[in-house]
C-alpha positions, 0 to 999 in steps of 0.5 A: 176454818176458811182462815186456816185454809187461806193462811195455809194457801198463802204459806204454801204459795210462799214456800213454792215461790221460794223453792222455784226462785231458788232453783232458778237462781241456781240454774243461772249460775255460771262458771268463773271462766264463762263470767270472765269471758263475758266480761272480756266480751263486754269490754271489747264491745265497748271498745268497738262502739267507740270507733265507727269504722270498727262496725266492719268487724261485725259485718257478716259479709266481711272476712274477720279473724280474731286473735288473743295474745295466746293465739299469737304465742301458739302461732309462733310455736307452730311456725317454729318462729318463722312468722316472728316478724309479723307476730312480733310486730303485734305481740308487743302491743299486748304488753301493759295493764288492761281492763280485760284482755286486748284482742287483735282482729284481722279484717278485709273490709270493703273499699280497702285496696292494696297499694305500693306500701301495703300490697294486701287489702287486709287491715289489723285492729288491735283493740284494748281498754286501759286500766283507767278506762281509755278505749284504744284502737291501733289500726295496722296494715301488713307491710314488707316485714311486719304489721305497720301502724297506720293510725292510733286512736284513744277515747274515754270508755265506759266502766264495765262492772265486774259481775263475777263475785269478789 
């Protein structure tokens, strides 16, 4: 009788464990869109970690705005094309093969001041990872007719695993 109760308890515990772990796994499932968004964020975090000056993008005291290729297209349509010189000077950078989606950040980091060529204290950073896992940063400043490239750097990046299924 004791053995039967013991075996019954073990079997019941095993069944309960399967039920709870199964429901826990189902609760953690996320949509493909959310998974893809997380993947893109991981790629951009890897790019940011490759260049020390990009720590300014995560400083809560600094003004930082993030743009996707879609955001630039919407801005172009919203302005009826009047913002074209500035948007075009960035938009062409989105052409190519990337891991995840590249992003364009506009920041006003401490210590950056305007000068004769670049009156604004804003700095743009186009961040990307190529399909061969090279992290890239194109640093830009707003000039008279568009964003001027002032620096470009590339370094080997990490392989970010795709965890969203096949």
